[in-house]
KOLDORO-116220 format. One record per residue: x, y, z of N, C-alpha, C in turn. Coordinates in Angstrom, 1 decimal. Atoms other than C-alpha are relative to their C-alpha. Example, Ala and Ser with C-alpha at 12.3 -4.5 7.8 and 13.67 -1.06 7.14 Angstrom:
% KOLDORO-116220
0.9,-1.2,0.0,12.3,-4.5,7.8,0.9,1.2,0.0 $
-0.9,-1.1,0.0,13.7,-1.1,7.1,-0.8,1.1,0.8 $
This chain:
% KOLDORO-116220
-1.2,0.4,0.6,-48.6,-193.7,-65.2,0.1,-0.5,-1.4 $
-0.1,0.6,1.2,-47.6,-194.6,-68.7,0.7,-1.4,0.1 $
-0.5,1.4,0.0,-47.3,-198.4,-69.0,1.3,-0.4,-0.9 $
-1.0,0.2,1.3,-44.9,-198.1,-71.9,1.4,0.5,0.9 $
-1.3,-0.8,-0.7,-42.3,-196.0,-69.4,0.3,-0.9,1.3 $
-0.4,1.0,-0.9,-42.7,-198.8,-66.8,0.5,-1.0,-0.3 $
-0.6,1.4,0.5,-40.3,-201.6,-67.5,-0.4,-1.0,1.1 $
0.2,1.0,-1.0,-40.9,-203.4,-64.2,-0.5,0.4,1.4 $
0.2,-0.6,-1.3,-42.8,-202.7,-61.0,-0.8,-1.5,0.9 $
0.8,1.0,-1.1,-43.9,-204.7,-57.8,-0.2,0.9,1.4 $
0.2,-0.8,-1.2,-44.6,-203.4,-54.3,1.6,0.3,0.7 $
-1.1,-0.5,-0.4,-40.8,-202.9,-53.8,1.0,0.6,-0.9 $
-0.9,-0.3,1.2,-39.2,-202.3,-57.2,-0.6,0.8,-1.2 $
0.5,-0.7,1.3,-40.0,-199.7,-60.0,1.3,0.0,-0.7 $
-0.9,-0.1,0.9,-37.9,-199.9,-63.0,-0.7,1.0,-1.2 $
0.4,-0.8,1.2,-38.4,-197.0,-65.5,0.9,0.1,-1.2 $
-0.7,0.3,1.3,-37.8,-197.6,-69.0,-0.1,1.5,-1.0 $
0.1,-1.5,0.5,-37.0,-193.6,-69.8,1.2,0.4,0.3 $
-1.2,-0.9,-0.4,-34.0,-191.2,-69.7,-0.2,0.6,1.3 $
0.1,-0.9,-0.9,-33.2,-189.4,-66.5,-0.6,1.5,-0.2 $
0.5,-1.2,0.5,-33.8,-186.3,-68.3,-1.4,0.2,-0.5 $
1.5,-0.1,0.7,-37.2,-187.3,-69.6,-1.3,-0.3,1.0 $
1.1,0.6,-0.7,-39.3,-189.2,-67.1,-0.6,0.9,0.9 $
0.8,-0.6,-0.7,-41.9,-187.6,-65.2,-0.5,-0.7,1.2 $
0.2,1.1,-1.0,-42.3,-190.6,-62.8,0.4,0.3,1.2 $
-0.6,-0.2,-1.2,-40.2,-189.4,-60.1,-0.4,1.5,0.6 $
0.5,-1.3,-0.5,-41.5,-186.5,-57.9,1.2,0.7,0.7 $
-1.1,-0.7,-0.7,-39.5,-183.9,-56.5,0.0,-0.2,1.5 $
-0.1,0.4,-1.5,-38.4,-184.3,-52.8,-0.8,-1.1,0.5 $
0.5,1.2,-0.2,-39.3,-187.8,-52.9,1.2,-1.4,0.3 $
-0.8,0.8,-0.2,-36.2,-189.5,-52.5,0.8,0.1,1.2 $
-0.9,0.0,-1.2,-34.2,-190.7,-49.4,1.6,0.3,-0.3 $
-1.7,0.5,0.2,-30.8,-191.9,-51.0,-0.1,-0.3,-1.3 $
-0.4,0.4,1.2,-29.4,-191.8,-54.3,1.4,-0.6,0.1 $
-1.1,0.5,0.1,-26.7,-194.5,-55.1,0.2,-0.3,-1.4 $
0.0,0.5,1.5,-25.3,-194.8,-58.6,1.6,0.0,-0.2 $
-1.4,0.1,0.8,-21.9,-195.3,-60.7,-0.2,0.4,-1.2 $
0.7,-0.5,1.6,-22.6,-193.0,-63.7,1.3,-0.6,-1.0 $
-1.1,0.4,0.7,-20.6,-193.6,-66.7,1.2,0.9,0.0 $
-1.4,-0.9,-0.5,-16.8,-192.7,-66.4,0.7,0.8,-1.3 $
-0.4,-0.7,1.3,-16.4,-191.4,-70.1,1.5,-0.6,-0.2 $
-1.4,0.7,0.3,-13.5,-193.9,-70.7,-0.5,-1.0,-1.3 $
0.4,0.8,1.3,-15.2,-195.3,-74.1,-0.2,-1.4,0.3 $
0.7,1.2,-0.2,-17.0,-198.1,-72.7,-0.8,-0.3,-0.8 $
0.9,-0.1,1.0,-19.2,-199.6,-75.0,-1.4,-0.6,0.3 $
1.5,0.2,-0.1,-22.8,-199.3,-73.9,-0.7,-0.1,-1.3 $
1.1,0.1,1.3,-25.8,-200.0,-76.1,-0.4,1.3,-0.6 $
0.7,-1.5,0.3,-27.1,-196.3,-75.9,1.0,1.4,0.1 $
-0.8,-1.4,-0.4,-24.6,-193.7,-74.1,1.2,-0.2,-0.7 $
-1.6,0.0,0.6,-21.5,-192.5,-75.8,0.7,0.4,1.0 $
-1.0,-0.1,-1.5,-18.9,-192.9,-73.1,1.5,0.7,-0.7 $
-1.1,-0.6,0.6,-16.4,-190.9,-75.3,0.0,1.4,-0.5 $
0.3,-1.2,0.3,-17.4,-187.5,-75.4,1.5,1.0,0.2 $
-1.3,-0.8,-0.5,-14.9,-184.5,-74.6,-0.3,0.2,1.4 $
0.0,0.1,-1.6,-14.2,-184.0,-71.0,-0.9,1.3,0.3 $
0.8,-1.0,-0.3,-15.9,-180.6,-71.2,-1.5,-0.5,0.1 $
1.6,0.4,0.0,-19.2,-182.1,-72.4,-0.2,-1.0,1.2 $
0.0,1.0,-1.2,-18.7,-184.9,-69.7,-0.5,0.7,1.1 $
0.6,-0.8,-1.3,-18.9,-182.2,-67.1,-1.3,0.6,0.2 $
1.2,-0.7,0.2,-21.7,-180.6,-68.6,-1.2,-0.9,0.2 $
0.9,1.2,-0.3,-23.6,-184.1,-68.6,-0.1,-0.3,1.3 $
-0.1,0.6,-1.6,-22.6,-184.9,-65.0,-1.0,1.2,0.7 $
0.8,-0.9,-0.7,-24.0,-181.5,-63.9,-1.6,0.0,-0.2 $
1.7,0.2,0.5,-27.6,-182.0,-65.7,-0.3,-1.3,0.5 $
0.5,1.1,-0.8,-27.9,-185.5,-64.2,-0.1,0.2,1.6 $
0.2,-0.3,-1.4,-27.0,-184.4,-60.7,-0.9,1.0,0.4 $
0.7,-0.8,-0.3,-29.2,-181.7,-60.8,-1.6,-0.5,-0.1 $
1.5,0.7,-0.1,-32.1,-183.8,-61.5,-0.2,-0.9,1.3 $
0.0,0.5,-1.3,-31.0,-185.8,-58.4,-0.2,0.8,1.1 $
0.1,-1.1,-1.1,-30.6,-182.8,-56.3,-1.6,0.5,0.3 $
1.3,-0.5,0.0,-34.2,-181.8,-57.3,-1.2,-1.1,0.5 $
0.8,1.2,-0.3,-35.7,-185.4,-56.5,0.3,-0.2,1.5 $
-0.2,0.3,-1.6,-34.0,-185.6,-53.0,-0.7,0.7,0.8 $
0.4,-0.7,-1.0,-35.6,-184.8,-49.9,1.1,0.9,0.8 $
-0.9,-0.7,-0.5,-34.3,-182.1,-47.8,1.5,-0.9,0.7 $
-1.0,0.9,-0.9,-32.4,-184.7,-45.5,0.6,-1.3,-0.9 $
-0.4,0.9,1.1,-31.6,-186.8,-48.7,1.4,0.0,0.1 $
-1.2,0.2,0.3,-28.3,-188.4,-49.2,0.5,-0.4,-1.4 $
-0.4,0.1,1.1,-26.2,-188.8,-52.3,1.2,-0.8,0.1 $
-1.4,0.8,0.1,-23.4,-191.7,-52.7,0.3,-0.1,-1.5 $
-0.6,-0.3,1.4,-21.5,-190.9,-55.9,1.2,-1.1,-0.3 $
-1.1,0.9,0.3,-19.2,-193.8,-57.2,0.6,0.3,-1.1 $
-0.9,-0.5,1.2,-16.6,-192.2,-59.4,1.2,-0.4,0.2 $
-1.5,0.3,0.2,-12.9,-192.9,-60.4,0.7,1.2,0.8 $
-0.9,-0.8,-0.4,-10.3,-191.0,-58.3,0.4,1.2,-1.2 $
-0.5,-0.6,1.2,-8.9,-190.0,-61.7,-0.1,-1.0,-1.1 $
-0.2,0.5,1.2,-8.4,-191.0,-65.4,1.2,0.4,-0.8 $
-0.8,-0.6,1.0,-5.8,-191.1,-67.8,-0.3,-0.2,-1.5 $
0.2,0.2,1.4,-7.5,-192.5,-70.8,-0.6,1.2,-0.8 $
0.7,-1.4,0.8,-8.0,-189.5,-73.4,0.8,1.3,0.7 $
-0.5,-1.2,-0.4,-5.8,-187.3,-71.2,-0.2,-0.2,1.9 $
0.4,0.0,-1.4,-5.3,-187.2,-67.3,-0.9,1.0,0.5 $
1.2,-0.9,-0.5,-8.3,-185.7,-65.5,-0.4,-0.3,1.4 $
0.3,0.2,-1.6,-9.1,-185.3,-61.7,-1.6,-0.2,0.0 $
1.7,0.2,-0.1,-12.8,-186.8,-62.0,-0.5,0.1,1.1 $
0.5,0.0,-1.3,-13.2,-187.3,-58.4,-0.2,1.4,0.4 $
0.0,-1.4,-0.5,-12.4,-183.6,-57.7,-1.0,0.9,-1.0 $
1.0,-0.7,0.8,-14.2,-182.3,-60.5,-1.5,-0.2,0.0 $
1.4,0.3,-0.2,-17.6,-184.1,-60.0,-0.3,0.3,1.4 $
0.8,-0.2,-1.2,-17.6,-183.3,-56.6,0.0,1.7,0.3 $
0.3,-1.4,-0.2,-17.1,-179.5,-57.1,-1.5,0.2,-0.9 $
1.3,0.0,0.9,-19.9,-179.7,-59.8,-1.0,-0.3,0.9 $
1.1,0.4,-1.0,-22.1,-181.4,-57.0,-0.2,1.3,0.8 $
0.1,-1.1,-1.2,-21.3,-178.6,-54.6,-0.4,1.3,-0.6 $
0.2,-0.9,0.6,-21.9,-176.1,-57.2,-1.6,0.2,-0.4 $
1.2,0.3,-0.1,-25.4,-177.4,-57.7,-0.7,0.3,1.2 $
0.6,-0.4,-1.6,-26.2,-177.1,-54.0,0.4,-1.0,0.9 $
-0.3,1.2,-0.8,-25.2,-180.6,-52.5,1.2,0.5,1.0 $
-1.1,-0.2,-1.0,-23.2,-180.3,-49.2,0.9,-1.2,0.1 $
-0.5,1.1,-0.3,-20.5,-182.3,-48.7,0.5,-0.8,1.3 $
0.0,0.8,-1.4,-20.1,-185.1,-45.9,1.6,-0.5,0.2 $
-1.4,0.7,-0.3,-17.1,-187.2,-46.5,0.1,-0.9,-1.4 $
-0.5,0.8,1.0,-15.2,-189.6,-49.0,0.1,-1.2,0.4 $
-0.4,1.3,-0.4,-15.2,-193.3,-48.6,1.1,-0.5,-1.6 $
-1.0,1.0,0.9,-12.1,-195.0,-50.4,-0.2,-1.3,-0.5 $
0.2,1.5,0.3,-12.8,-198.1,-52.3,1.1,-0.7,-0.6 $
-1.3,0.6,0.5,-9.8,-200.4,-52.7,-0.8,-1.2,-0.5 $
0.3,1.2,0.8,-11.1,-202.9,-55.4,1.0,-0.8,-0.4 $
-1.0,0.6,0.6,-7.7,-204.0,-56.2,0.3,-0.5,-1.2 $
0.2,0.2,1.6,-7.8,-204.0,-59.9,1.3,0.3,-0.7 $
-1.3,-0.6,0.8,-4.0,-203.0,-60.5,0.3,-1.0,-0.7 $
-0.6,1.2,0.9,-3.4,-206.4,-62.2,-0.5,0.2,-1.4 $
0.6,0.0,1.3,-5.5,-205.3,-65.1,0.9,1.2,-0.6 $
-0.9,-1.4,0.5,-3.1,-202.4,-65.6,0.7,-0.2,-1.4 $
-0.6,0.2,1.2,-1.6,-202.1,-69.1,0.8,1.5,-0.4 $
-0.8,-1.3,0.5,-0.5,-198.1,-69.3,0.9,0.2,1.3 $
-1.2,-0.3,-1.2,2.9,-197.5,-67.5,0.5,1.5,-0.3 $
-0.7,-1.4,0.2,3.8,-194.0,-69.3,1.5,-0.5,-0.6 $
-1.4,0.2,0.2,7.6,-194.0,-69.7,0.7,-1.0,0.8 $
-0.3,1.3,-0.4,8.7,-197.7,-68.8,1.6,0.1,0.7 $
-1.1,0.1,-0.6,11.4,-197.7,-66.1,0.6,1.6,-0.1 $
-0.9,-1.4,0.2,12.2,-193.9,-66.6,-0.9,1.1,0.5 $
0.3,-1.1,-0.3,11.5,-190.4,-65.2,-0.8,0.7,-0.8 $
0.3,-0.9,1.0,10.6,-189.1,-68.4,-1.6,0.4,0.1 $
1.5,-0.3,0.0,6.6,-189.5,-68.3,-0.6,-1.1,0.6 $
0.6,1.3,-0.4,5.6,-192.3,-66.1,-1.5,0.2,0.7 $
1.2,-0.2,-0.4,1.9,-192.9,-65.1,-0.2,-0.4,1.3 $
0.2,0.6,-1.5,0.7,-193.2,-61.6,-1.4,-0.3,0.1 $
1.7,0.5,0.0,-2.7,-195.0,-61.3,0.0,-0.6,1.4 $
0.5,0.5,-1.3,-4.3,-195.7,-57.9,-1.2,-1.1,-0.2 $
1.0,1.0,0.2,-6.3,-199.1,-57.8,-1.0,0.3,0.9 $
1.0,-0.5,-1.0,-9.2,-197.1,-55.9,-0.9,0.7,-0.9 $
1.2,-0.9,0.7,-12.4,-195.6,-56.8,-0.5,0.8,1.7 $
0.7,-0.9,-1.0,-14.3,-193.0,-54.8,-1.4,-0.3,0.4 $
1.7,-0.3,-0.3,-17.8,-192.9,-52.9,-0.3,1.1,0.8 $
0.0,-1.3,-0.8,-18.3,-189.4,-52.3,-1.4,0.1,0.7 $
1.2,0.0,-0.9,-20.9,-188.8,-49.6,-0.6,1.4,-0.1 $
0.5,-1.3,0.2,-23.0,-185.8,-50.3,-1.5,0.0,0.8 $
1.6,-0.1,-0.4,-26.7,-184.5,-49.1,-0.3,1.4,-0.2 $
0.8,-1.2,0.6,-29.2,-181.8,-49.9,0.4,1.2,0.9 $
0.1,-1.3,-1.1,-29.7,-179.5,-46.8,0.5,-0.4,1.1 $
-0.4,0.5,-1.4,-29.3,-181.3,-43.6,0.7,-1.3,-0.1 $
-0.3,1.0,-0.3,-27.2,-183.9,-42.7,-0.8,-1.3,0.9 $
0.6,0.8,-0.8,-29.1,-185.3,-39.8,-1.4,-0.4,-0.6 $
1.0,0.6,0.8,-31.7,-187.5,-41.1,-1.4,-0.1,1.2 $
1.2,-0.3,-0.9,-35.1,-186.6,-39.6,-1.2,-1.0,-0.5 $
1.1,0.4,0.6,-37.6,-188.0,-42.0,0.0,-1.7,-0.1 $
0.3,1.5,0.1,-38.8,-191.7,-42.7,0.0,-0.8,1.6 $
0.5,0.8,-1.2,-39.1,-194.4,-40.1,0.9,-0.1,1.4 $
-1.2,0.0,-0.8,-35.9,-193.7,-38.1,0.3,-1.6,0.9 $
-0.7,1.4,-0.5,-35.3,-197.5,-37.8,1.0,-0.5,-0.7 $
-1.1,0.6,0.7,-32.1,-198.7,-38.5,0.3,-1.7,0.4 $
0.1,1.3,0.0,-31.1,-202.3,-39.0,1.6,-0.5,-0.3 $
-1.4,0.3,0.4,-27.2,-202.2,-39.5,0.4,-0.7,1.4 $
-0.9,0.9,-1.0,-24.9,-204.5,-37.3,0.9,0.9,0.8 $
-1.1,-0.9,-0.5,-22.7,-203.1,-34.5,1.5,-0.1,-0.6 $
-1.5,0.1,0.7,-19.6,-204.6,-36.4,-0.1,0.7,-1.2 $
0.1,-0.9,1.5,-20.7,-203.3,-39.7,0.2,1.3,0.0 $
-0.1,-1.3,-0.3,-21.2,-200.1,-38.3,1.4,0.7,0.2 $
-1.1,-0.4,-0.2,-18.0,-199.8,-36.9,1.1,0.0,-1.1 $
-0.8,0.3,1.2,-16.2,-201.2,-40.0,-0.4,0.9,-1.1 $
0.6,-0.7,1.2,-18.2,-199.2,-42.5,0.3,1.7,0.3 $
0.0,-1.2,0.2,-17.8,-196.1,-40.9,1.6,0.5,0.1 $
-1.4,-0.3,0.6,-14.0,-196.4,-41.5,0.0,0.2,-1.4 $
0.0,-0.6,1.5,-13.4,-194.6,-44.9,0.8,-0.7,-0.8 $
-0.6,0.7,1.1,-11.4,-197.2,-46.6,-0.8,-1.4,0.1 $
0.7,1.3,0.5,-13.6,-200.0,-47.9,0.9,-1.0,-1.3 $
-0.7,1.2,0.8,-11.8,-203.3,-49.4,-0.9,-1.1,-0.4 $
0.7,1.0,0.5,-13.9,-205.5,-51.5,0.2,0.0,-1.5 $
-0.4,0.3,1.5,-13.5,-207.1,-55.2,-1.1,0.8,-0.8 $
0.9,-0.6,1.0,-15.2,-205.4,-58.2,-0.6,-1.1,-0.4 $
0.8,1.1,0.7,-17.6,-207.5,-60.2,0.5,-0.3,-1.4 $
-0.6,0.4,1.1,-16.9,-209.5,-63.3,-1.0,0.6,-0.9 $
0.9,-0.3,1.4,-18.0,-208.2,-66.6,-0.6,-1.2,-0.6 $
0.1,1.3,0.7,-18.3,-211.8,-68.0,-1.1,-0.4,0.7 $
0.7,0.7,-1.1,-20.3,-212.9,-64.8,-1.2,0.7,-0.4 $
1.1,-0.7,-0.1,-22.8,-210.1,-65.0,-0.7,0.2,-1.3 $
0.5,-0.3,1.3,-23.1,-209.5,-68.6,0.0,1.3,-0.5 $
0.1,-1.4,0.5,-22.6,-205.8,-68.8,1.4,0.6,0.0 $
-1.4,-0.4,-0.3,-19.6,-203.8,-69.4,0.6,1.0,0.9 $
-0.2,-0.9,-1.3,-19.5,-201.6,-66.2,-0.6,-0.6,0.9 $
0.8,0.6,-1.2,-20.8,-203.8,-63.3,0.6,0.5,1.3 $
-0.6,-0.1,-1.2,-20.3,-202.8,-59.9,-0.8,-1.1,1.2 $
0.6,1.1,-0.5,-20.7,-205.2,-57.1,-1.1,0.3,0.9 $
1.2,-0.1,-0.9,-23.8,-205.7,-54.7,0.5,0.7,1.3 $
-0.4,-0.7,-1.2,-21.7,-204.9,-51.8,0.1,1.4,0.2 $
-0.1,-1.5,0.1,-21.4,-201.2,-52.6,-1.2,0.4,0.5 $
1.5,-0.7,-0.4,-25.0,-200.2,-52.5,-0.4,-0.9,1.3 $
0.3,0.7,-1.4,-25.5,-202.8,-49.5,0.3,0.9,1.1 $
-0.5,-0.9,-1.4,-23.2,-200.9,-47.2,-0.9,1.5,0.0 $
0.7,-1.8,-0.2,-24.5,-197.3,-48.4,-1.4,-0.2,0.5 $
1.4,-0.1,-0.6,-28.1,-198.2,-47.8,-0.1,-0.6,1.5 $
0.2,0.1,-1.4,-27.6,-199.9,-44.5,0.7,1.0,1.0 $
-0.9,-0.9,-0.8,-25.2,-197.3,-43.3,-0.8,1.5,-0.4 $
0.7,-1.4,0.2,-27.1,-194.0,-44.8,-1.7,0.1,-0.2 $
1.6,-0.1,0.0,-31.0,-194.8,-45.0,-0.6,-1.0,1.2 $
0.8,0.9,-1.0,-33.6,-196.3,-42.5,-0.8,-0.8,-1.2 $
0.8,1.0,0.8,-36.0,-198.9,-43.5,-1.1,0.7,-0.4 $
1.1,-0.6,0.7,-38.8,-197.9,-45.7,0.2,1.1,-0.8 $
-0.5,-1.2,0.8,-36.8,-195.2,-47.4,0.1,-0.4,-1.3 $
0.2,0.3,1.6,-37.0,-194.8,-51.2,1.4,0.6,-0.4 $
-1.3,-0.1,0.5,-33.5,-195.4,-53.0,-0.1,0.1,-1.7 $
-0.1,-0.3,1.2,-32.8,-194.2,-56.4,1.2,-0.4,-0.8 $
-0.9,-0.1,0.8,-30.3,-195.2,-59.0,-0.2,0.4,-1.5 $
0.6,-0.3,1.0,-30.5,-193.2,-61.9,0.8,-0.5,-1.5 $
-0.7,0.5,1.1,-28.2,-195.2,-64.2,-0.1,-1.6,0.5 $
0.3,1.4,-0.6,-29.6,-198.8,-63.7,1.0,-1.2,-0.5 $
-1.0,0.9,0.6,-26.9,-200.7,-66.0,-0.6,-1.2,0.0 $
0.4,1.5,0.0,-27.1,-204.3,-65.4,-1.1,-0.4,0.9 $
1.1,0.1,-1.1,-29.8,-203.8,-62.4,0.4,-1.2,1.0 $
-0.3,1.1,-0.9,-28.0,-206.8,-60.7,0.0,0.3,1.4 $
-0.3,-0.4,-1.7,-26.6,-205.0,-57.3,-1.3,0.2,0.5 $
1.2,-0.8,-0.8,-30.0,-203.1,-56.6,-0.9,-1.4,0.2 $
1.0,1.1,0.0,-32.3,-206.2,-57.5,0.5,-1.2,0.9 $
-0.4,1.2,-0.8,-30.2,-208.8,-56.0,-0.2,0.3,1.5 $
0.3,-0.3,-1.5,-30.6,-206.8,-52.6,-1.4,-0.3,0.4 $
1.6,0.3,-0.2,-34.4,-207.4,-52.8,-0.1,-1.3,0.4 $
-0.1,1.0,-0.2,-33.7,-210.9,-52.4,0.5,-0.4,1.4 $
-0.8,0.2,-1.0,-31.4,-210.5,-49.6,-0.7,0.6,1.7 $
0.6,-1.1,-1.1,-33.7,-208.3,-47.2,-1.3,-0.2,0.4 $
1.1,0.1,-0.6,-36.4,-208.0,-44.9,-0.8,1.4,-0.1 $
-0.1,-1.5,0.1,-36.4,-204.3,-45.4,-1.4,0.3,-1.0 $
1.1,-0.4,0.9,-39.6,-202.7,-47.0,0.4,1.5,-0.8 $
-0.5,-1.4,0.6,-37.7,-200.1,-48.9,-0.3,0.0,-1.5 $
0.4,-0.2,1.4,-38.5,-198.7,-52.4,1.2,0.2,-0.9 $
-1.0,-0.5,1.0,-36.1,-199.0,-55.1,-0.6,0.7,-1.4 $
0.2,-0.5,1.5,-36.4,-196.7,-58.3,1.2,-0.1,-0.8 $
-1.1,0.2,1.0,-34.3,-197.4,-61.2,-0.3,0.5,-1.4 $
0.3,-0.4,1.4,-34.0,-195.6,-64.4,1.1,-0.2,-1.2 $
-0.3,1.0,0.9,-33.3,-197.6,-67.2,0.9,0.4,-1.2 $
-0.5,-0.6,-1.4,-33.8,-196.2,-63.8,-0.9,-0.2,1.2 $
0.1,-0.1,-1.4,-35.8,-197.0,-59.4,-0.1,-0.8,1.0 $
0.2,0.9,-0.9,-35.5,-198.8,-55.9,-0.7,0.2,1.4 $
0.7,-0.4,-1.1,-38.1,-199.2,-52.9,0.7,-0.5,1.3 $
-1.1,0.2,-1.0,-36.5,-199.5,-49.3,0.0,-1.4,0.7 $
-0.5,1.3,-0.4,-34.7,-202.3,-47.8,0.8,-0.4,1.2 $
-0.6,0.0,-1.3,-33.5,-203.7,-44.8,1.1,-1.2,-0.5 $
-0.9,1.0,0.7,-30.4,-205.9,-46.2,1.0,-0.6,1.1 $
-0.7,0.8,-0.9,-28.8,-208.9,-44.3,1.5,-0.2,-0.7 $
């Protein structure tokens, strides 16, 4: 491995300092679970990514990076995609439906959609035509976690050891999750997401010792914080972007 391409590595975490499109460090058919929240194309000020491209270019970009994830996943690998239901900045677009369609075109199979109610309606500023039926904006204070898989839903690879608690299993298999989003100021990143999101996905959809990938590392806080909360020997892979298998308390 090129040392320059490895930003950080220990026995549980590998952070790759390279683009998802360029790295050669992730082997095909090696990933058990992809959890990620990609750029939303709403003009967030990232250090390097242009988050205000045309919607057609955004869909092309999405197809390219999801194709990489598809190649890296095992046959029974899962994909938890955190995306908006829709957006109105720069024109109304059905982001959730469009990216799900693209994923299925690549070859992913659809399992379900979890609605994440993060309750951020208080930050709303766009109303369209105020108190008028002329052109009002309807904005849902939710995001999606689209759950897909590569070829087979039943997971047969890995340790086959789960550590999810009974009540958590009952609560999280209900497709409406309610917890707060993360503070940009607290994390120091323009688009953070809370540790609760990958925590639930990892405990619900993977076994101990599974390899988890986030191709858009972002602040790195949610997945790296999981390594201090767990006894699970999972591998985390992050492209900067990777995470090794965790058992999360």
